[in-house]
N, C-alpha and C positions, 0 to 999 in steps of 0.2 A: 814799219807800220803797214797794216793791210789797207789796200785800196778798196776792197769789196768783201762782203760777207755773203757766201752762197749757202742757202738752206736747202737741204735735200730731204724729201719725205721718205716714208717707209714703203712697204710692199703695196699698200692701197693707193699710194700716190696722193695722199691728202696734204696738199701744200698748206692748208689752213692750220695744220697741227702746230706749226712753228710760229704762227702769227702772234699769239699772246706773249711769247718770249721776245720776238723781234720788236714788238711795240714797246717793251720795257727796257730794251738795251740802251745804255747811254752812249755806246760807241758810235762815233760819227760816220763811219764808212757806209756807203750805200748797201742796202739789204736786198738781195735778189733771191726770190723763191723759185726754184727749178721744179717743174712738174715732169712726170714720166708720160710720154706720149701714149694715148689710149687709156690712161688711168684718170679717174676723178674728172676734173673739169678740163684737163689738158687734151686737146684733140689728137687723134692718131697721126703718126708721121710714117709714111711708107718706107722711109729710109732707116727707121729704127726697128730692128728685128730681134733684139735680145740685150742681155746685160752688157756685152762688149760695146754695142752702139750707145747705150746709156752712159757708159764710162767715157766714150769718145765725145758725147754731147757735153758732159761736164768739163772734160779736159779742154774743149774748144773755148770755154768761157774763162779759163784760167790764163789770162794774158797779162796779168798784173799781180802784185802781192795779194793773196787771197786766203781767207779763213773759210774752211769747210765745216758746216754744222749739220749733222746728219742724224736721222732717226732710223733705228732698226736695220732693215736690209739696205737702206740708203747709206748706212755706214760702210757696207762692202764697196759700194760705188765710190764713196769718198776715199777709202783706203787705196783702192786701185788707181784713182785719179791722182792721189798724192804720190804714189809710187812712180807715176809717169812725170809729174811736175814737182819734184821735191824742192826745187829752188824757188818756186813761186808760192807753194802752199806754206803759209807761215804758221798756222795753227789748225788743229783738228779738235772738234767737239763731237764725240760719238755717244749717242744716247741709246741704251738697251740694244746694242747691235750684236750680231753674231761675229762680225769682224772677220769672217772667213775661217773660223775655228770649228772644231767638231762639238756642236752643242749637246749632243747626246751624253758626252762624258760628264756634263754638268747637270744632268737631270732635267734638261729643258723639255717642256711640253712641245710635241710636234704640232705646229700650227697649220701645216700644209693642207691636210685633208679637209679641215673645217673651212679654211680659206677658199679652197677651190669650190666647195659645196655652196658657200655663201656668195661667191663672186665668180660664177662660171664663165662670164663673158670677158673677164680680164685676161690679158696675156699671161702665160705661165712662166715668164722669164725668171721671176723671183722664186716661185714655188719649186722650180726644177733646178735651181742653182745649187751646186755641190762643191765648188772649188775650195781647196784647202790653201789658205794664205799663210799658214803658221810659219813657214821658213822665210817668208818675205817681210813679216812684220818688224823684225829687228832692224831692218834697213831704214825704217822711218824715224829719223832723229828730229822729229817735229814735236813741239809741245802739244800734248794731247790731254784733253779733259774727258774722262769717262764718267757718264752719268747713269746711275743704276738705281733701281728701287728694290726694296727687300720683299716686295709682295708681287713680283712679276714671274709667273710660271713659264713664260715664253723665253725670257732671257734672265736666268737666275744670277744672283750675285757672283757665283762661282765663275761664270763666263767673264764677267767684268774683271775679276781677280786674275784670271788667266791672261786676258788681254793686257792688263797692267804689268804682268810679268814679262810679256813679250815685246811691248813697245818701250823703247829706251827712255822716253821722256813723258811717260803717262802718269796722271794722277787720277785715282778713282774716288768719286764722291757718291756715297750711298744715301738715298733719300728714304727715310722710314715711311712705310706705307705706300711707297711709289710702285705703280704698276706700269704696264707697257706704254701707256699714254702720258707718262709723267712730264714729258716736255710741255704739254698744255695744261694738265691739271695742277702741276707744281710750278707754273711759269713764274710766279712771284719769288720762288726760291731759286729757280734755275737761272733766271736772267742775271742776277748779281754774280753768280758763279762764273758765267760765261764772260761777263764784263771783266772780272778780275783776271780770268785766264787770258783774254785777248790783250791784256796789258802786260803780260809777261814777255820778257826778252826772248827772241828767237835764237 
């Protein structure tokens, strides 16, 4: 049984994105919303200078059985953290993430230019990230729920299907009409799916 649920935001660092889901979860474990330093309402941290530091920040909080629930680029951080702490990460929930695979092969819209134009003051850690985790994903024998929408140009369903084929214990759930913010806009549908997933044996 997990002792804590860690919620990770996407590239904008919007910790509030997961609040509608977290508020609806019946699971009794403490719910912790992690922010990215220098993003959104989270103050900068001079010790955090890139993705590696964000991964280390998350890994440092995995000191007991933990479920990681992550949005978009936060899913990359979650996957890398799970690879470092496979014995303590009990479950993964990945919503519309790239997961460290080549999104271009799935017709994904490149969000980086518009992201930088709209948010020039944000660190470029996510927009510059290019690591390919394809060969490492099969190592993750952790129950994984993949949440996708069929109306998301940034992370098309094909990307979810590819991740489902690479992760040994993954289940893909597609929400009709779901876009990149489905974790909040479809919270009433997403929360029961996560509760059921967290109840699965590890």
